[in-house]
N, CA and C atoms as a LAMMPS dump frame, in Angstrom:
ITEM: TIMESTEP
0
ITEM: NUMBER OF ATOMS
174
ITEM: BOX BOUNDS ff ff ff
-5.0000000000000000e+02 5.0000000000000000e+02
-5.0000000000000000e+02 5.0000000000000000e+02
-5.0000000000000000e+02 5.0000000000000000e+02
ITEM: ATOMS id mol type element x y z
1 1 1 N 0.871 -1.194 -0.121
2 1 2 C -0.151 0.055 -0.258
3 1 3 C 0.821 1.153 -0.108
4 2 1 N 1.927 1.46 0.746
5 2 2 C 2.698 2.284 0.878
6 2 3 C 3.538 2.916 -0.526
7 3 1 N 3.771 1.616 -1.09
8 3 2 C 4.356 1.724 -2.702
9 3 3 C 3.425 2.727 -3.6
10 4 1 N 2.372 2.068 -3.715
11 4 2 C 0.992 2.409 -4.339
12 4 3 C 0.613 3.987 -3.96
13 5 1 N 0.471 4.381 -2.483
14 5 2 C 0.822 5.787 -2.23
15 5 3 C 1.668 6.661 -2.72
16 6 1 N 3.011 5.953 -2.56
17 6 2 C 4.357 6.738 -2.78
18 6 3 C 4.271 7.04 -4.399
19 7 1 N 3.671 6.277 -5.164
20 7 2 C 4.107 6.496 -6.331
21 7 3 C 2.948 7.455 -6.96
22 8 1 N 1.629 7.838 -6.273
23 8 2 C 0.756 8.68 -6.447
24 8 3 C 1.273 10.063 -5.975
25 9 1 N 2.117 9.989 -4.745
26 9 2 C 2.55 11.303 -4.356
27 9 3 C 3.636 11.783 -5.214
28 10 1 N 4.376 10.894 -5.714
29 10 2 C 5.55 11.431 -6.693
30 10 3 C 5.157 11.886 -8.309
31 11 1 N 3.882 11.084 -8.643
32 11 2 C 3.684 11.975 -9.795
33 11 3 C 2.901 13.007 -9.565
34 12 1 N 2.223 13.308 -8.299
35 12 2 C 1.62 14.701 -7.954
36 12 3 C 2.707 15.84 -7.789
37 13 1 N 3.83 15.402 -7.336
38 13 2 C 4.957 16.196 -6.941
39 13 3 C 5.368 16.842 -8.334
40 14 1 N 5.835 15.723 -9.246
41 14 2 C 6.234 15.994 -10.453
42 14 3 C 5.442 16.887 -11.455
43 15 1 N 3.96 16.705 -11.436
44 15 2 C 3.344 17.362 -12.048
45 15 3 C 3.019 18.871 -11.664
46 16 1 N 3.288 19.076 -10.836
47 16 2 C 2.902 20.5 -9.715
48 16 3 C 4.122 20.992 -9.569
49 17 1 N 5.541 20.112 -9.715
50 17 2 C 6.755 20.782 -9.503
51 17 3 C 7.151 20.974 -8.161
52 18 1 N 6.249 20.271 -7.292
53 18 2 C 6.321 20.292 -5.798
54 18 3 C 7.332 19.311 -5.513
55 19 1 N 8.798 19.657 -4.928
56 19 2 C 9.795 18.784 -4.986
57 19 3 C 9.893 18.068 -3.635
58 20 1 N 9.044 18.732 -2.766
59 20 2 C 8.92 17.958 -1.489
60 20 3 C 8.035 16.646 -1.315
61 21 1 N 6.783 16.91 -1.982
62 21 2 C 5.596 15.848 -2.355
63 21 3 C 6.407 14.868 -3.23
64 22 1 N 7.366 15.084 -4.05
65 22 2 C 7.778 14.116 -4.691
66 22 3 C 8.862 13.307 -4.061
67 23 1 N 9.55 13.869 -3.314
68 23 2 C 10.526 13.352 -2.294
69 23 3 C 9.899 12.452 -1.121
70 24 1 N 8.616 12.792 -0.673
71 24 2 C 7.499 11.956 0.241
72 24 3 C 7.444 11.037 -0.366
73 25 1 N 6.817 11.062 -1.959
74 25 2 C 6.49 9.613 -2.464
75 25 3 C 7.787 8.921 -2.673
76 26 1 N 8.82 9.416 -2.855
77 26 2 C 9.78 8.331 -3.1
78 26 3 C 10.112 7.561 -1.734
79 27 1 N 10.179 8.449 -0.72
80 27 2 C 10.191 7.943 0.65
81 27 3 C 9.381 6.723 1.175
82 28 1 N 7.963 6.956 0.59
83 28 2 C 6.58 6.156 0.972
84 28 3 C 7.08 4.717 0.026
85 29 1 N 7.553 5.064 -0.992
86 29 2 C 7.864 3.668 -1.85
87 29 3 C 9.086 3.032 -1.174
88 30 1 N 10.136 3.376 -0.813
89 30 2 C 11.182 2.859 -0.118
90 30 3 C 10.622 2.366 1.245
91 31 1 N 9.773 2.9 1.764
92 31 2 C 9.487 2.315 3.126
93 31 3 C 8.566 1.106 2.816
94 32 1 N 7.626 1.093 1.756
95 32 2 C 6.867 -0.195 1.007
96 32 3 C 7.703 -1.378 0.72
97 33 1 N 8.746 -1.143 0.296
98 33 2 C 9.665 -2 -0.525
99 33 3 C 10.562 -2.608 1.083
100 34 1 N 10.671 -1.644 1.998
101 34 2 C 11.434 -2.276 3.266
102 34 3 C 10.332 -3.049 3.646
103 35 1 N 9.135 -2.897 3.841
104 35 2 C 8.129 -3.974 4.477
105 35 3 C 7.98 -4.899 3.664
106 36 1 N 7.95 -4.836 2.513
107 36 2 C 7.914 -6.072 1.902
108 36 3 C 9.095 -6.899 1.896
109 37 1 N 10.376 -6.554 2.166
110 37 2 C 11.656 -7.111 2.116
111 37 3 C 11.411 -7.944 3.511
112 38 1 N 11.399 -7.435 4.545
113 38 2 C 10.89 -7.909 6.157
114 38 3 C 10.035 -9.182 5.894
115 39 1 N 9.006 -8.801 5.218
116 39 2 C 7.88 -9.661 5.228
117 39 3 C 8.269 -11.237 4.634
118 40 1 N 9.107 -10.979 3.435
119 40 2 C 9.762 -11.98 2.872
120 40 3 C 10.716 -12.849 3.433
121 41 1 N 11.557 -11.644 4.117
122 41 2 C 12.53 -12.719 5.291
123 41 3 C 11.775 -13.555 6.272
124 42 1 N 10.631 -13.073 6.744
125 42 2 C 9.909 -13.623 7.63
126 42 3 C 9.422 -15.053 6.931
127 43 1 N 8.972 -14.537 6.042
128 43 2 C 8.175 -16.168 5.141
129 43 3 C 9.511 -17.145 4.943
130 44 1 N 10.638 -16.776 4.513
131 44 2 C 11.842 -17.574 4.278
132 44 3 C 12.135 -18.261 5.556
133 45 1 N 12.074 -17.552 6.582
134 45 2 C 12.622 -18.026 7.999
135 45 3 C 11.475 -19.14 8.114
136 46 1 N 10.459 -18.711 8.033
137 46 2 C 9.156 -19.687 8.469
138 46 3 C 9.42 -21.187 7.696
139 47 1 N 9.681 -20.962 6.117
140 47 2 C 9.955 -21.96 5.192
141 47 3 C 11.033 -22.884 5.973
142 48 1 N 12.331 -22.23 6.298
143 48 2 C 13.375 -22.775 6.665
144 48 3 C 12.84 -23.808 8.014
145 49 1 N 12.321 -23.227 8.806
146 49 2 C 11.893 -24.062 10.041
147 49 3 C 10.914 -24.992 9.679
148 50 1 N 9.903 -24.828 8.834
149 50 2 C 9.283 -26.022 8.414
150 50 3 C 9.646 -27.216 7.974
151 51 1 N 10.657 -26.688 6.875
152 51 2 C 11.345 -27.627 6.245
153 51 3 C 12.347 -28.585 7.103
154 52 1 N 12.979 -27.873 8.362
155 52 2 C 13.85 -28.686 9.22
156 52 3 C 12.887 -29.643 9.985
157 53 1 N 11.863 -28.994 10.568
158 53 2 C 10.56 -29.952 11.298
159 53 3 C 11.429 -30.241 12.599
160 54 1 N 10.484 -31.189 13.467
161 54 2 C 11.072 -31.67 14.429
162 54 3 C 11.516 -32.988 14.173
163 55 1 N 12.585 -33.606 15.297
164 55 2 C 12.721 -34.894 15.227
165 55 3 C 11.775 -36.15 15.189
166 56 1 N 10.702 -35.561 15.989
167 56 2 C 9.425 -36.456 16.023
168 56 3 C 8.985 -36.888 14.639
169 57 1 N 9.099 -35.53 13.499
170 57 2 C 8.578 -36.169 12.26
171 57 3 C 9.143 -36.973 11.721
172 58 1 N 10.526 -37.468 11.915
173 58 2 C 11.063 -38.486 10.807
174 58 3 C 10.797 -39.771 11.373
């Protein structure tokens, strides 16, 4: 959601010449990418944990 909101802000900033709004949009997009990376890392960690399983499963 942050990435989409950021793209909108950046576009409005470019159209209106508002460099601050454009920068806010880029910041929002970066925040969205960071959240995605954290979520992906969590999913990978869960996958590793699941693949290792417990000794009882074997």
